N, C-alpha and C positions, 0 to 999 in steps of 0.2 A: 567607487562601488562599495556598498556596505560589506562587512565581513562578519562572520559568525564563528563561534568556537566549534560547533558540531556539524556544520553544513558548509559545503563549498559550492559556489556558483561560478561556472567558467563558461566563456564564450569562445567559439572557434574564430579563426582569423577574420572571417567575414561578418562576425557578430550575428549570424543567422541561426546558429544552433547553440542553445543553452544546455549545459550539462549540470545537473543538480545531484551532488553526491552527499549522502548521509555519512558523516565522518566520525563514527564512534566504534572503530573496529575492535577495541578492547571490550566493548559491551555488545558485540555482534550487531552494531548499529541500531540498538533498541531505541525506541522513541519516548524520551521523557518530555516534560513540558517545554524545556528550553529548546529542544530539537524541533518539536512541532511548531513552536513559534518562529524559529529560524526558517523552517521550511515554508511557512506561510509568507514570511517576508521575502524569501528568495524567489518564490513563485511570482509574487507581485513585481519584484524587480525584473525578472525575466520578461514578464508581460510589458512592463513599462519600456523595456529596451527593444520591444517589437521582435522578440525571438520568433522565428518561423518554424521551429521545431524544438521540443523540450525532451531531454533524456533524464530519467530518474534512475539512480543506481546507488550502490553501497560501497564503502571503502573496505579494503582488505580482501583476503582470499576465501573467507568462509561464508559471509552473509551479505545478502541484499539488504533486507531489514528483518531482523529476527522477531520483530513484533513490538508491542508496547512495552514500556519498562515496568516489569512486574514488581520490582522493589519499590517503585513509586506508587503503584496501584494498590498494593496490599492493604493498606489501612485507610483507603479513601472512604469518606461518608457518601451517602447517596447524592447529596448536593455536590460534593467535590467530584464524584464520578460523572455526574451530568455535565459539569464544566469541562472535564477532561474529554468526554465524548464529543462535546460541541467543538473543541479544538481539533480533534482528529477528523471530525466531519468537515470542518472548514478546509483542512488541507486536502482531503479527498475530493471535495466539491470543486476546489480550485483547479485540481488536476483535470477533473472531468470537464470543466467549463473553460479551460485554458484555450485562448483563441488560435491555437495551432495544434497539430498533432503532438501528443505526449507518448513517449515510448518508455516502458519499464524494461531495463536491462537487468534481468533477474539472475544475478551472478552468484547466488548461494542461497542460504536459508531465507525463506519468505513465509514466516508464520504470522498468524493473527493479523495485527495491524499492518504488517509488511505485505501480506497477501492482499489486504484491503486496498492499500495504496496502489499496488500493481493493478488491481481490478479497476481502479478509477482512471488508469491510463488508457489510451486508445488502442495501443498495441503492446504485446508482451513477448519478449524474446528471452529464452532461458538458456543459461549455460548447462552443459551436460551434468554439472555438479549440483544444480539447483534442487532443492527440496521445498515443496510448497504445501501449505495447509491452513485451514481455519481451525486452529487448535485450542480455541478458548474454552471448550467444554471441559477440558482437563483441569482448568483453573476455577471451575464452578461458575463460569459466566458464559456469555454468548458473544459473537462478533458485534462490535459496537461502533464501527466506523464505516458502515455501509455493506458489510459482507453478506448479511441476510438478504439484502435486496439485489446487489450486483452479481453475486456468484451465480444465482439461479439464471440470470439473464445471459450469462456466459456459457455455462455448462448444462443448463436445464434443471428442472425442479428436482427430479429424483437424485441426480448426482450431487446437487447442492445439499440436499438433506443428508445424504450419506456422509459427505465430507464434514458437515457441521455437527451432526449427531455423534459421529464416531471420532471426530477430531483427527481424521486421517492425514498422514504426511505422505505426499505424492512425489515420486521422483520425476525428473524432467520429461522423460519419455512418456510416462503415463499421463502427465499433465498435458502434453501435446496431443495425445490420442483422444483425450476427453475435451479438447478445445480450450483448456485453461490458459495455454500459451500458444502463440501462433507458430513458433518454430524453436528448435533446439540446435545450438551450435557448440563447437568445442570451447572448453573453458578459456583457453588462451586466445580465442578469436572473438569473444563476445563484444569486447569494447570496440574493436575495429569494425565489426559487422554492424553494430548498432549505430556507430558514427556514420558509416556509409549510408545506412537507411535514412538517418536524420538529415544528412546533407542532400540526399535525393529528394526528400520531402520538402526541404527548404527551397529547392529550385522550382518547385511547382507553384501555380498561382495561389497566392496566400489567401485572397478573399474567397476563392472557390473552395479551398480546403476548409476554411473557417465555416463557410455555409454548409458544406457537406457534413462537418462535425456537428454543427447545431441541428441539422435535420436528422442525423442519425440519433443524436441524444434525445430528440423530441419523441422518438418512438417509445421511450421508457417513461416519459414525463407524467403520464396519466395518473399513476399510483405511486411512483417512486418517492415523491416528497412526503406523502403521508406515511409511507412505509418507513422511511428513514427517521421521521420524527418518532414513530412508534418504537422503532428499534432503540433509539437513544433512551427513551423512558424505560424500556425493559432492561437494557444493559445496566443503567445506573441503579435500578431498583435491586439488582442482585448484590450490590456492595453492602456489606454488613451481615450478609447471610453466613451461616456456618460453612457452606460449601465454598464460597468465594474466599473466605479467610483461610480455610484449610487447603484449598487448591493452590493458592499462591504461597502459603507458608511451606507446603511440601515441595513446590518447585524450587524455592530459595534454599531449602534444606537438602535438596537432591534426594528425596525419598518418595515413596508412593503415597498419594493422598488417601485419607479415610473419609469418604463422603458419607453423609447421612442418607 
């Protein structure tokens, strides 16, 4: 099986459940290009191994996926940002179209791109310690890996606008109440709980589950592709603006941004 420096892919004893762990705990599992490419390859590997359920989680005690790697994004040109957006979309789309249920075990911070990858999964389970949000507005950009399209379909238009416009960070219980996650469990129980869910799903009829997932996804297909393409263009066009440069520089300098 292939190995990657920043991602771990593990199978249970029956090879039915694939667990995909972003393994950059020192960077709160932030997604740089290397990690996104590794995720793309690992999801393909899990599919080729006929995994009947897929779990996505993050290493360490603090973060699920804290977002895209801002130190990488800070100086991207519009063209480079478009390429980065395409890579993030590739991973999110692969999770959404994976031919078996995908579960996000949100065991900590899930901001920006981390929230977007969780939204691309079929089910979301949050640790009581989880904090979730589409926080890109504070960096002078917008969600660029599907958040503008998928969030509204999960929580509704009004809540999605509030979360994206204000960049709100939502604790696990509030996220559950608004439907952003399906349930909240104790932090020390999330791995076992999600593993049990995944094994239960893996025992169910695989072709029926795949058909159910495809049918459910089809309800969004009418405008989502166009919306995602539009989002990518908008997201990348913000790179090189004052607010994008200032927002990311302020984040890396641990200070308040001064937007125009």
